[in-house]
FIDRENLO-224550 format. One record per residue (C-alpha): x, y, z; residue in three letters. Coordinates in nm, 2 decimals, m for minus. Example, Ala and Ser with C-alpha at 12.3 -4.5 7.8 and 13.67 -1.06 7.14 Angstrom:
// residues 2
     c1     c2     c3 res
   1.23  m0.45   0.78 ALA
   1.37  m0.11   0.71 SER
END
This chain:
// residues 461
     c1     c2     c3 res
  m4.86  m1.70  m3.94 MET
  m4.76  m1.33  m3.98 CYS
  m4.50  m1.37  m3.70 GLN
  m4.35  m1.68  m3.87 ASP
  m4.30  m1.49  m4.19 ILE
  m4.15  m1.19  m4.00 ILE
  m3.91  m1.43  m3.81 ASP
  m3.81  m1.60  m4.14 LEU
  m3.74  m1.26  m4.31 LEU
  m3.54  m1.15  m4.01 ILE
  m3.33  m1.47  m4.02 GLU
  m3.26  m1.42  m4.39 LYS
  m3.19  m1.05  m4.32 LYS
  m3.45  m0.94  m4.58 LYS
  m3.72  m0.78  m4.37 LEU
  m3.81  m0.43  m4.48 THR
  m4.07  m0.17  m4.37 LYS
  m4.26  m0.26  m4.69 TYR
  m4.30  m0.62  m4.56 HIS
  m4.42  m0.49  m4.22 LEU
  m4.69  m0.27  m4.39 HIS
  m4.82  m0.59  m4.56 LEU
  m4.79  m0.82  m4.27 LEU
  m4.95  m0.61  m3.99 LEU
  m5.31  m0.72  m4.02 GLN
  m5.61  m0.69  m3.79 PRO
  m5.61  m1.07  m3.72 HIS
  m5.26  m1.06  m3.57 ALA
  m5.26  m1.16  m3.20 ARG
  m4.89  m1.21  m3.13 ILE
  m4.62  m0.97  m3.26 LEU
  m4.25  m0.98  m3.17 ASN
  m4.03  m0.71  m3.34 LEU
  m3.74  m0.73  m3.10 SER
  m3.53  m0.89  m3.38 GLY
  m3.56  m0.59  m3.61 CYS
  m3.54  m0.31  m3.35 ARG
  m3.34  m0.08  m3.57 ASN
  m3.62  m0.03  m3.82 MET
  m3.90   0.02  m3.57 ILE
  m3.98   0.38  m3.51 GLY
  m4.29   0.60  m3.46 ASP
  m4.44   0.53  m3.80 SER
  m4.43   0.15  m3.76 ILE
  m4.55   0.17  m3.40 CYS
  m4.84   0.39  m3.51 SER
  m4.92   0.13  m3.78 LEU
  m4.93  m0.14  m3.51 ILE
  m5.20   0.02  m3.30 TYR
  m5.40   0.13  m3.60 LEU
  m5.39  m0.20  m3.78 SER
  m5.36  m0.47  m3.50 CYS
  m5.59  m0.37  m3.22 GLN
  m5.66  m0.73  m3.13 GLY
  m5.30  m0.79  m3.02 LEU
  m5.26  m0.98  m2.70 THR
  m4.88  m1.03  m2.69 ASP
  m4.65  m0.75  m2.81 LEU
  m4.27  m0.75  m2.78 ASN
  m4.09  m0.42  m2.86 LEU
  m3.77  m0.50  m2.66 PHE
  m3.48  m0.27  m2.76 GLY
  m3.69  m0.06  m3.00 CYS
  m3.54   0.26  m2.87 GLY
  m3.63   0.47  m3.17 LYS
  m4.00   0.49  m3.06 ILE
  m4.08   0.81  m2.87 SER
  m4.25   0.80  m2.53 ASN
  m4.55   0.99  m2.68 HIS
  m4.60   0.72  m2.94 THR
  m4.57   0.44  m2.68 LEU
  m4.85   0.62  m2.49 GLN
  m5.07   0.62  m2.80 GLN
  m4.99   0.25  m2.85 LEU
  m5.10   0.12  m2.51 VAL
  m5.40   0.35  m2.51 THR
  m5.53   0.18  m2.83 ASN
  m5.44  m0.18  m2.76 LEU
  m5.70  m0.28  m2.50 HIS
  m5.66  m0.66  m2.54 ALA
  m5.29  m0.67  m2.44 LEU
  m5.20  m0.94  m2.19 ARG
  m4.82  m0.94  m2.24 LYS
  m4.62  m0.63  m2.32 LEU
  m4.24  m0.61  m2.34 ASN
  m4.11  m0.25  m2.35 LEU
  m3.76  m0.33  m2.22 GLY
  m3.49  m0.09  m2.33 GLN
  m3.73   0.15  m2.49 THR
  m3.81   0.52  m2.40 LYS
  m4.11   0.42  m2.19 CYS
  m4.15   0.67  m1.91 ARG
  m4.37   0.71  m1.60 ASP
  m4.67   0.87  m1.79 LYS
  m4.68   0.57  m2.03 THR
  m4.73   0.34  m1.73 LEU
  m5.03   0.56  m1.63 LYS
  m5.18   0.48  m1.97 SER
  m5.11   0.11  m1.93 VAL
  m5.29   0.10  m1.60 GLY
  m5.59   0.29  m1.73 GLU
  m5.63   0.11  m2.07 ASN
  m5.49  m0.24  m2.04 ASN
  m5.70  m0.42  m1.77 PRO
  m5.60  m0.77  m1.89 MET
  m5.22  m0.71  m1.87 ILE
  m5.05  m1.00  m1.70 SER
  m4.68  m0.96  m1.81 HIS
  m4.51  m0.63  m1.82 LEU
  m4.14  m0.60  m1.90 ILE
  m3.98  m0.26  m1.83 LEU
  m3.61  m0.36  m1.81 PHE
  m3.38  m0.07  m1.84 ALA
  m3.65   0.18  m1.91 CYS
  m3.63   0.55  m1.77 PRO
  m3.90   0.49  m1.51 ILE
  m3.92   0.57  m1.14 SER
  m4.13   0.49  m0.84 ASP
  m4.38   0.75  m0.97 GLN
  m4.45   0.53  m1.27 GLY
  m4.55   0.24  m1.05 LEU
  m4.77   0.47  m0.85 PHE
  m4.94   0.56  m1.18 TYR
  m4.96   0.20  m1.29 LEU
  m5.14   0.08  m0.97 CYS
  m5.27   0.38  m0.77 PRO
  m5.34   0.35  m0.40 ALA
  m5.71   0.36  m0.32 GLU
  m5.86   0.46   0.01 ASP
  m6.01   0.17   0.21 GLY
  m5.87  m0.10  m0.02 SER
  m5.54  m0.29   0.02 PRO
  m5.53  m0.35  m0.35 GLY
  m5.59  m0.16  m0.67 SER
  m5.86  m0.17  m0.93 ARG
  m5.59  m0.16  m1.19 GLN
  m5.35  m0.44  m1.27 CYS
  m5.57  m0.70  m1.12 ARG
  m5.43  m0.96  m1.35 ASN
  m5.06  m0.86  m1.33 LEU
  m4.84  m1.17  m1.27 VAL
  m4.50  m1.07  m1.40 HIS
  m4.33  m0.73  m1.37 LEU
  m3.97  m0.66  m1.46 ASP
  m3.83  m0.32  m1.33 VAL
  m3.47  m0.43  m1.31 SER
  m3.20  m0.18  m1.42 CYS
  m3.44   0.12  m1.37 THR
  m3.47   0.41  m1.12 ASP
  m3.73   0.22  m0.92 VAL
  m3.64   0.20  m0.55 THR
  m3.75  m0.02  m0.26 ASP
  m4.04   0.22  m0.21 THR
  m4.18   0.14  m0.56 GLY
  m4.13  m0.23  m0.53 ALA
  m4.30  m0.23  m0.19 LEU
  m4.59  m0.04  m0.33 HIS
  m4.64  m0.31  m0.60 MET
  m4.62  m0.60  m0.35 LEU
  m4.89  m0.43  m0.14 ARG
  m5.12  m0.32  m0.43 ARG
  m5.10  m0.62  m0.66 VAL
  m5.18  m0.95  m0.47 PRO
  m5.17  m1.15  m0.79 THR
  m4.80  m1.07  m0.85 LEU
  m4.58  m1.38  m0.88 GLN
  m4.27  m1.25  m1.04 TYR
  m4.12  m0.91  m0.95 LEU
  m3.78  m0.87  m1.11 GLU
  m3.61  m0.62  m0.88 TYR
  m3.25  m0.65  m0.75 ALA
  m3.33  m0.59  m0.38 ASP
  m3.66  m0.79  m0.37 LEU
  m3.55  m1.00  m0.07 LEU
  m3.48  m0.68   0.13 LYS
  m3.82  m0.54   0.04 VAL
  m3.99  m0.85   0.16 ILE
  m3.79  m0.83   0.48 SER
  m3.89  m0.47   0.52 THR
  m4.26  m0.56   0.50 MET
  m4.22  m0.79   0.80 VAL
  m4.01  m0.54   0.99 ASP
  m4.26  m0.26   0.94 GLU
  m4.55  m0.49   1.05 ALA
  m4.36  m0.58   1.37 HIS
  m4.28  m0.21   1.44 GLN
  m4.64  m0.10   1.40 SER
  m4.77  m0.39   1.61 GLY
  m4.95  m0.54   1.32 ALA
  m4.74  m0.86   1.29 ALA
  m5.05  m1.07   1.37 ALA
  m5.21  m0.94   1.05 ILE
  m4.94  m1.11   0.85 LEU
  m5.00  m1.45   1.01 SER
  m5.30  m1.55   0.79 SER
  m5.25  m1.72   0.45 GLU
  m5.44  m1.45   0.27 ARG
  m5.18  m1.19   0.37 ASP
  m4.89  m1.39   0.23 GLN
  m4.74  m1.30  m0.10 LEU
  m4.78  m1.50  m0.42 GLU
  m4.42  m1.44  m0.52 ILE
  m4.26  m1.74  m0.69 ARG
  m3.91  m1.62  m0.77 SER
  m3.64  m1.43  m0.57 VAL
  m3.30  m1.37  m0.73 ILE
  m3.05  m1.18  m0.52 THR
  m2.73  m1.22  m0.73 ALA
  m2.70  m0.85  m0.80 ALA
  m2.72  m0.74  m0.43 MET
  m2.41  m0.62  m0.24 PRO
  m2.23  m0.87  m0.03 LEU
  m2.33  m0.73   0.30 SER
  m2.70  m0.70   0.24 GLU
  m2.83  m1.06   0.26 ILE
  m2.84  m1.19   0.61 VAL
  m3.02  m1.47   0.80 ASP
  m3.31  m1.26   0.91 THR
  m3.40  m1.19   0.55 ASP
  m3.45  m1.57   0.50 LEU
  m3.69  m1.58   0.79 TYR
  m3.90  m1.31   0.63 ALA
  m3.89  m1.49   0.30 LEU
  m4.02  m1.82   0.45 CYS
  m4.29  m1.62   0.64 PHE
  m4.42  m1.42   0.34 MET
  m4.35  m1.64   0.03 CYS
  m4.43  m2.00   0.11 PRO
  m4.50  m2.09  m0.25 ASN
  m4.17  m1.98  m0.39 ILE
  m4.03  m2.20  m0.67 THR
  m3.71  m2.03  m0.77 LYS
  m3.45  m1.90  m0.53 LEU
  m3.10  m1.75  m0.60 SER
  m2.89  m1.65  m0.30 LEU
  m2.54  m1.57  m0.41 LEU
  m2.25  m1.43  m0.21 TYR
  m2.44  m1.29   0.09 GLY
  m2.35  m1.31   0.46 ASN
  m2.57  m1.61   0.52 ILE
  m2.48  m1.89   0.76 THR
  m2.58  m2.25   0.80 ASP
  m2.85  m2.17   1.05 SER
  m3.00  m1.92   0.82 GLY
  m3.02  m2.16   0.53 LEU
  m3.17  m2.44   0.74 GLN
  m3.48  m2.23   0.78 VAL
  m3.55  m2.28   0.41 LEU
  m3.64  m2.65   0.47 THR
  m4.00  m2.52   0.52 VAL
  m4.02  m2.43   0.15 LEU
  m4.16  m2.73  m0.02 LYS
  m4.21  m2.60  m0.37 HIS
  m3.85  m2.50  m0.47 ILE
  m3.77  m2.62  m0.82 GLN
  m3.47  m2.40  m0.90 VAL
  m3.20  m2.33  m0.64 LEU
  m2.88  m2.14  m0.65 GLU
  m2.67  m2.09  m0.34 LEU
  m2.33  m1.92  m0.28 GLY
  m2.11  m1.91   0.02 SER
  m1.92  m1.59   0.13 ALA
  m1.63  m1.62   0.37 ASN
  m1.69  m1.99   0.42 ASN
  m2.01  m1.93   0.62 LEU
  m2.20  m2.21   0.45 VAL
  m2.11  m2.58   0.46 THR
  m2.25  m2.86   0.25 PHE
  m2.33  m3.10   0.54 ASP
  m2.49  m2.85   0.78 ALA
  m2.71  m2.66   0.54 SER
  m2.72  m2.79   0.18 ILE
  m2.78  m3.15   0.27 LEU
  m3.08  m3.08   0.49 PRO
  m3.23  m2.87   0.21 LEU
  m3.18  m3.15  m0.05 LEU
  m3.34  m3.40   0.19 LYS
  m3.64  m3.16   0.24 SER
  m3.72  m3.07  m0.12 PHE
  m3.45  m3.23  m0.34 GLY
  m3.70  m3.44  m0.52 ARG
  m3.87  m3.13  m0.66 ASN
  m3.55  m2.97  m0.79 LEU
  m3.49  m2.94  m1.17 SER
  m3.19  m2.71  m1.14 SER
  m2.92  m2.67  m0.88 LEU
  m2.62  m2.44  m0.86 GLY
  m2.36  m2.43  m0.58 LEU
  m2.10  m2.16  m0.58 TYR
  m1.78  m2.11  m0.37 GLU
  m1.84  m2.42  m0.16 MET
  m1.62  m2.71  m0.07 SER
  m1.67  m3.06   0.06 ASP
  m1.96  m3.11  m0.18 ILE
  m2.10  m3.46  m0.20 ASP
  m2.19  m3.49  m0.57 LEU
  m2.33  m3.85  m0.54 ILE
  m2.57  m3.73  m0.26 SER
  m2.69  m3.46  m0.49 ILE
  m2.77  m3.71  m0.76 GLY
  m2.96  m3.95  m0.53 ILE
  m3.15  m3.69  m0.34 LEU
  m3.24  m3.49  m0.66 CYS
  m3.36  m3.75  m0.91 PRO
  m3.54  m3.49  m1.13 MET
  m3.23  m3.27  m1.19 LEU
  m3.19  m3.15  m1.55 THR
  m2.92  m2.89  m1.47 SER
  m2.63  m2.90  m1.22 LEU
  m2.36  m2.63  m1.17 THR
  m2.08  m2.65  m0.93 VAL
  m1.84  m2.35  m0.95 MET
  m1.55  m2.24  m0.74 HIS
  m1.32  m1.95  m0.81 THR
  m1.07  m1.95  m0.52 PRO
  m0.71  m1.82  m0.52 SER
  m0.44  m2.04  m0.67 ASP
  m0.33  m2.14  m0.32 SER
  m0.68  m2.28  m0.21 ASP
  m0.75  m2.65  m0.22 PHE
  m1.10  m2.76  m0.33 ILE
  m1.22  m3.08  m0.17 SER
  m1.51  m3.31  m0.26 PHE
  m1.67  m3.58  m0.06 LYS
  m1.54  m3.93  m0.15 PRO
  m1.78  m4.12  m0.37 ALA
  m1.78  m4.44  m0.16 TYR
  m1.99  m4.29   0.11 ASN
  m2.31  m4.35  m0.09 LEU
  m2.18  m4.59  m0.35 MET
  m2.12  m4.85  m0.09 ASN
  m2.42  m4.79   0.13 SER
  m2.68  m4.77  m0.15 ARG
  m2.75  m4.97  m0.46 GLN
  m2.62  m4.86  m0.79 ASP
  m2.92  m4.69  m0.94 ASP
  m2.89  m4.63  m1.31 ARG
  m3.15  m4.36  m1.30 ASN
  m2.93  m4.13  m1.08 VAL
  m2.83  m3.83  m1.30 PHE
  m3.01  m3.98  m1.60 SER
  m3.22  m3.66  m1.65 ARG
  m2.92  m3.42  m1.65 ILE
  m2.90  m3.21  m1.97 GLN
  m2.66  m2.94  m1.85 HIS
  m2.37  m3.02  m1.62 LEU
  m2.10  m2.78  m1.52 LYS
  m1.81  m2.85  m1.28 ILE
  m1.58  m2.55  m1.30 ILE
  m1.29  m2.48  m1.07 ILE
  m1.03  m2.20  m1.12 SER
  m0.75  m2.41  m0.98 THR
  m0.63  m2.77  m1.04 GLN
  m0.57  m2.82  m0.67 ARG
  m0.86  m3.05  m0.60 THR
  m0.92  m3.40  m0.47 ASP
  m1.21  m3.49  m0.70 LEU
  m1.16  m3.85  m0.79 LYS
  m1.20  m4.01  m1.13 SER
  m1.43  m4.27  m0.97 SER
  m1.67  m4.00  m0.87 THR
  m1.67  m3.85  m1.21 LEU
  m1.72  m4.19  m1.37 LEU
  m2.01  m4.27  m1.14 PHE
  m2.18  m3.94  m1.25 ILE
  m2.10  m3.91  m1.62 LEU
  m2.17  m4.26  m1.73 ILE
  m2.53  m4.19  m1.61 ARG
  m2.56  m3.86  m1.79 CYS
  m2.68  m4.02  m2.11 VAL
  m2.90  m3.72  m2.20 ASN
  m2.65  m3.44  m2.14 VAL
  m2.64  m3.17  m2.40 GLN
  m2.40  m2.92  m2.24 THR
  m2.09  m3.05  m2.05 LEU
  m1.83  m2.82  m1.89 HIS
  m1.56  m2.99  m1.69 LEU
  m1.29  m2.73  m1.63 VAL
  m0.96  m2.77  m1.44 ASN
  m1.01  m3.13  m1.36 LEU
  m0.68  m3.31  m1.41 PRO
  m0.83  m3.65  m1.34 VAL
  m1.00  m3.63  m1.68 ILE
  m0.76  m3.83  m1.90 THR
  m0.80  m4.00  m2.23 ASP
  m0.88  m4.33  m2.07 SER
  m1.14  m4.17  m1.83 VAL
  m1.32  m3.97  m2.10 PHE
  m1.31  m4.25  m2.36 LEU
  m1.47  m4.48  m2.11 ARG
  m1.74  m4.23  m2.05 ILE
  m1.81  m4.21  m2.42 LEU
  m1.81  m4.59  m2.44 HIS
  m2.05  m4.64  m2.15 GLU
  m2.30  m4.37  m2.28 THR
  m2.28  m4.48  m2.64 ARG
  m2.09  m4.16  m2.73 ASP
  m2.32  m3.91  m2.55 LEU
  m2.56  m3.89  m2.85 PRO
  m2.73  m3.56  m2.75 ARG
  m2.41  m3.37  m2.66 LEU
  m2.39  m3.03  m2.83 LYS
  m2.13  m2.83  m2.62 LYS
  m1.82  m2.97  m2.46 LEU
  m1.55  m2.79  m2.25 SER
  m1.25  m2.99  m2.11 LEU
  m1.03  m2.69  m2.04 ASP
  m0.74  m2.77  m1.81 GLY
  m0.78  m3.14  m1.84 SER
  m0.53  m3.41  m1.94 ASN
  m0.70  m3.52  m2.26 VAL
  m0.52  m3.54  m2.59 SER
  m0.62  m3.49  m2.95 LYS
  m0.75  m3.85  m2.95 ASN
  m1.05  m3.76  m2.74 VAL
  m1.14  m3.46  m2.96 VAL
  m1.10  m3.67  m3.27 ARG
  m1.33  m3.93  m3.13 HIS
  m1.59  m3.67  m3.03 VAL
  m1.58  m3.52  m3.38 LEU
  m1.63  m3.85  m3.55 LYS
  m1.89  m4.00  m3.32 SER
  m2.12  m3.71  m3.20 ILE
  m2.31  m3.57  m3.50 PRO
  m2.46  m3.26  m3.33 ASP
  m2.16  m3.14  m3.15 ILE
  m2.13  m2.76  m3.22 SER
  m1.87  m2.64  m2.97 PHE
  m1.55  m2.79  m2.82 ILE
  m1.31  m2.61  m2.59 SER
  m0.98  m2.76  m2.49 VAL
  m0.80  m2.45  m2.36 LYS
  m0.49  m2.51  m2.14 GLN
  m0.48  m2.88  m2.23 CYS
  m0.11  m2.94  m2.23 LYS
  m0.13  m3.26  m2.42 LYS
  m0.28  m3.09  m2.72 ILE
  m0.03  m2.90  m2.94 THR
  m0.06  m2.64  m3.20 CYS
   0.00  m2.91  m3.47 ALA
  m0.29  m3.11  m3.31 ASP
  m0.51  m2.81  m3.33 LYS
  m0.44  m2.77  m3.71 ARG
  m0.51  m3.14  m3.76 GLU
  m0.84  m3.13  m3.58 LEU
  m0.95  m2.81  m3.76 SER
  m0.87  m2.99  m4.09 LYS
  m1.09  m3.28  m3.98 LEU
  m1.37  m3.04  m3.91 ILE
  m1.34  m2.89  m4.26 ASN
  m1.32  m3.23  m4.42 THR
  m1.64  m3.34  m4.26 LYS
  m1.80  m3.01  m4.34 LYS
  m1.90  m2.97  m3.98 ARG
  m2.02  m2.64  m3.82 MET
  m1.82  m2.72  m3.50 THR
  m1.63  m2.44  m3.33 SER
  m1.30  m2.56  m3.17 LEU
  m1.13  m2.34  m2.91 GLU
  m0.77  m2.41  m2.80 TRP
  m0.49  m2.21  m2.64 SER
END
């Protein structure tokens, strides 16, 4: 109840320190002050740990005015904390020592962009003689140390000392996992890692921030060996080959998958298709970047639970982006109306109009996306008035659509006018680089938005 009032006052821009003094009561269990970070300093922070000692969930993200000393006092006095977000605060290594010693139930700890180092993690979960784990942080599930001074050494320490850890947000996590396997082989202890009890509980590995040269096929072997229960995997722009990706077929719990190809080392048929055949039925989100010869229809049929699909390619203007022809599966399998029916977010973004994506393929997909909320179709010249109006007709005007981008398409103002008149919740429309829409058309459409008193944002250039 207190948090609801705080959120309402923040939304109305009327929250004051006086309100916080009244609302911070002993019965509070959840407190999120990230929305009013500019007014949260040492005095309010002290009030929190003096008045709300039963807190289990505290979010101080971005509250940079609180001193490290006061943060130490805070965690020392809030023994019931389970979730603590100190991202972008002055939290330092010694504060983590206090967390480890005074917050035994902590399960989620966010330290994004804090001035901490490996020493802070050593304080948080100290090594103990004769024990592979630590008496502290026994319940820690989620730790975010991204954008800090933590190195591979600190991340490796946490993986070894906290067997419950499922989410470790650290840019080079995949390399750290690979290092664990390498060190075991070098020390002759590889057999120790073969049992299930020695495998990691890690559920998510995101490598988008890693340098291009660092992700290699051997890292994927280590991932499959150590993290069989992973559910989210993002491998973008590494030097991975088809043979490396094929190893991932042993991972049966993947729900979110993002894959990128560098230097054309990854192909759809040789690596992506086997993965989709292996665990496509579990996928809720799929992103494919810098790949060609993608079979969109196969994706829909092999991944019936997809709610989000992103296909993005940013080649040079001279490159030609090809897609598999739709008839490969449309002729060989029955027309299943449930294919793509769960899609809520669909993005097909290409930086050049040199593509052979057919209107028949788009129609097959889009007339089935009846629940789509976000639709970005960029630089697809096959999208004309007749094509998109047919999509609207077949889907009864995409009733759940909120954001629409048709940049670089061949639609005219007629499509935009129809969308504005037929889709009540549309909040954003982008028709940049649409040559059939003139400046006069833009003024006319803006007038229509004002006449209907809509909150729709219209972008055109």
